[in-house]
Phi, psi and omega in degrees: 000317182293323177299315178302313179301316181296317177296312176304314184294320176293319178295320179295316178298315180298317178296319178294319179300307184297317180298323178302308178301311182300319184293320180299312178296318180297314180296312180299316179296319179293322180295309183300304181302318183287317179295328182274358179070028179293164171298163176300316183297315180297318178298317177292320174303318182294310182301317182293314179301316178289324175300318179293312179306308183286324174305309181294320177297319178300327174281316187289319187299309175305320181293317178296316176299331180283356177103003180287150180285147180301325177295332175276324182292318184304307177295329175295314180298315182299314179301317191276329194248341190298313183291318180299312179293321180301312180303307184300320179293316178299314183292308185295321179288329173296316179298314181298328179285325182282334176285117185302121174082358185302320182275347180259351185289330179093162185289344182270358183259130180300329179300321175300313180288325175295315177300316181296317180298312181300314181300317179292320180295317178295321180297316177299318180293327180286329181280336185302309182294331175290314173304318177295317180296314179298315181297320179296346177254006177079023182241184178057232187289345175298329178299317184285318182299340175295333189259008179257000000 
């Protein structure tokens, strides 16, 4: 029972950490693309690229600050975050496209922010069981937690 709670807690923490980096990039990409009047596809490409950049950065910067070499940090970040960020990006961007008008409303509209918040929360919920499964097998975020 204690192991289950510990695993659940670790998976939740890892998912929130990953979602934080992903959300920063996603929100910035959506703001920039929407504000510039880009197409949905161009906005999503920017948001996905920034989500991966910030997601990997949120993992890498503390490891680099601890004195680890970049050559060591890069494979760790890729191993721990790629699947989680990919799931979150697929889910949240699909939801943004499925919610009528969400991408067209603009950053000044509460509908844009509500849709984005809902999309990110659902994306985190979708990534949690995968993160839990990976951690239980010593993969994904478990790789990074060995270095903290």
